[in-house]
KOLFI-455351 format. One line per 10 residues: their letters; for each residue x, y, z of C-alpha. Coordinates in Angstrom, 1 decimal, always signed. Layout:
<rs>
A) X/Y/Z | ...
</rs>
This chain:
<rs>
APHELERMAC) +0.0/+0.0/+0.0 | +1.2/+3.6/-0.6 | +1.2/+4.4/+3.1 | +3.4/+1.4/+3.9 | +5.8/+2.3/+1.1 | +6.0/+5.9/+2.5 | +6.7/+4.6/+6.0 | +9.4/+2.2/+4.8 | +11.1/+4.9/+2.7 | +10.7/+7.9/+4.9
GSADVSVDAL) +9.9/+6.6/+8.4 | +6.7/+7.2/+10.4 | +5.2/+10.6/+10.3 | +4.5/+10.3/+14.0 | +7.7/+10.7/+16.0 | +7.7/+8.0/+18.7 | +8.9/+9.4/+22.0 | +9.8/+5.9/+23.1 | +11.9/+5.3/+19.9 | +13.6/+8.6/+20.3
RARTKYGEGV) +14.3/+8.0/+24.0 | +15.8/+4.6/+23.1 | +18.2/+6.3/+20.8 | +19.2/+9.1/+23.2 | +22.4/+9.5/+25.2 | +23.2/+12.0/+27.9 | +26.2/+14.4/+27.9 | +28.9/+14.5/+30.4 | +27.5/+14.8/+33.9 | +23.9/+14.6/+32.7
SAHEAHVRYF) +21.5/+11.9/+34.0 | +18.0/+10.8/+32.9 | +17.0/+11.2/+36.5 | +17.6/+14.9/+36.7 | +14.5/+17.1/+37.0 | +15.1/+19.1/+33.8 | +15.6/+15.9/+31.7 | +12.4/+14.4/+33.2 | +10.6/+17.7/+32.3 | +12.0/+17.4/+28.7
WQAMHAFAPE) +10.5/+13.9/+28.3 | +7.2/+15.0/+29.8 | +7.0/+17.8/+27.3 | +7.8/+15.4/+24.4 | +5.0/+13.1/+25.5 | +2.6/+16.1/+25.9 | +3.4/+17.5/+22.4 | +1.0/+16.8/+19.5 | +2.5/+14.8/+16.6 | +3.2/+18.0/+14.6
ERAAFLRFVW) +5.1/+19.4/+17.6 | +7.2/+16.3/+18.0 | +8.0/+16.5/+14.2 | +8.9/+20.2/+14.7 | +11.2/+19.2/+17.7 | +12.9/+16.7/+15.5 | +13.4/+19.3/+12.8 | +14.8/+21.7/+15.4 | +17.3/+19.2/+16.8 | +18.2/+17.2/+13.7
GRSRLPSTRA) +17.0/+19.0/+10.6 | +14.5/+16.3/+9.7 | +10.9/+15.6/+10.6 | +10.9/+11.8/+10.9 | +12.8/+9.2/+12.7 | +14.6/+6.5/+10.7 | +12.2/+3.7/+9.8 | +14.2/+0.7/+11.1 | +16.8/+0.0/+13.8 | +19.4/-0.5/+11.0
AWKDQWMRIH) +18.5/+2.8/+9.4 | +19.6/+4.6/+12.6 | +23.2/+3.5/+12.0 | +25.3/+5.2/+14.6 | +23.0/+8.2/+15.2 | +22.0/+9.1/+18.8 | +20.3/+12.1/+20.0 | +22.3/+13.7/+22.8 | +21.0/+15.9/+25.6 | +23.4/+18.3/+27.3
TMESPRPDTR) +22.8/+20.6/+30.2 | +23.1/+24.3/+29.6 | +24.3/+25.8/+32.8 | +22.9/+29.3/+33.5 | +22.3/+31.3/+36.7 | +18.8/+32.0/+35.5 | +17.8/+28.9/+33.4 | +14.1/+29.9/+33.1 | +15.1/+32.9/+31.0 | +17.0/+30.7/+28.5
LPVAHTCFFS) +15.8/+28.8/+25.4 | +17.1/+25.3/+24.6 | +19.9/+25.3/+21.9 | +20.0/+22.7/+19.2 | +22.9/+21.5/+17.2 | +21.5/+19.8/+14.1 | +24.8/+18.6/+12.8 | +25.3/+16.7/+16.0 | +21.7/+15.7/+16.7 | +21.9/+17.3/+20.1
VELPRYSSAR) +20.2/+19.8/+22.4 | +21.4/+21.9/+25.3 | +18.7/+22.0/+27.9 | +18.7/+24.6/+30.7 | +17.9/+23.3/+34.2 | +14.3/+24.6/+34.1 | +12.5/+25.0/+37.4 | +9.3/+23.2/+36.3 | +7.7/+21.0/+33.7 | +5.5/+23.9/+32.6
VCHQKLLYAI) +8.5/+26.2/+32.0 | +10.3/+23.4/+30.0 | +7.2/+22.8/+27.9 | +6.8/+26.5/+27.1 | +10.4/+27.1/+26.3 | +10.7/+24.0/+24.0 | +7.4/+24.9/+22.3 | +8.6/+28.5/+21.7 | +12.0/+27.2/+20.3 | +10.5/+24.6/+18.0
SNCVDIDADT) +7.9/+27.1/+16.7 | +10.2/+30.1/+16.2 | +13.7/+28.9/+15.7 | +13.4/+27.3/+12.3 | +16.7/+28.2/+10.6 | +19.5/+25.7/+10.6 | +22.8/+27.4/+11.3 | +26.2/+26.0/+10.8 | +27.4/+24.6/+14.1 | +30.5/+26.7/+14.0
SGEGVANAQL) +29.7/+29.0/+17.0 | +32.1/+29.0/+19.9 | +29.7/+26.8/+21.9 | +29.3/+24.5/+19.0 | +33.0/+24.0/+18.5 | +33.5/+23.5/+22.2 | +30.7/+20.9/+22.4 | +32.0/+19.0/+19.4 | +35.3/+18.6/+21.3 | +33.7/+17.2/+24.4
PRNDSNQGSA) +34.5/+13.5/+25.1 | +31.7/+11.2/+24.2 | +30.7/+8.5/+26.6 | +28.8/+6.1/+24.3 | +28.2/+3.6/+27.1 | +25.9/+6.1/+28.7 | +22.8/+5.2/+26.8 | +19.3/+6.6/+27.5 | +19.6/+10.1/+26.2 | +21.8/+12.5/+24.3
TSDT) +25.4/+13.6/+24.8 | +27.5/+16.4/+23.2 | +26.3/+18.5/+20.3 | +27.0/+21.9/+19.0
</rs>
């Protein structure tokens, strides 16, 4: 059927949070158990399918996940913590070349949801990951044994 052919060639139009989480690693010193990371996953589950696709575009430059485990190859989303004295005033930063996001330590699930939604709705340009932060993140050591969420990106 045409729908099945599309899914096989392009992946599912609905971004599975469980599939994304299974292909996520955490950056140096970041844990899936930290509040801001839990808030992130809560927001992802609360997002409508179109918002999850927009998040994927924001963080990876594409709107669908790979269709099979083999199609993922060595790709992992990586979540890093953005340290800030006032995290609730900061937006998350994505590094599409590295399939990563820097997430501030938001004070609540509501703030995290709002900031992510704003970023995925308004930050639609893909920049070269050549900023100072991007270069520094690209040089961070990667601990690929730390599976469960994202690691270093730009």
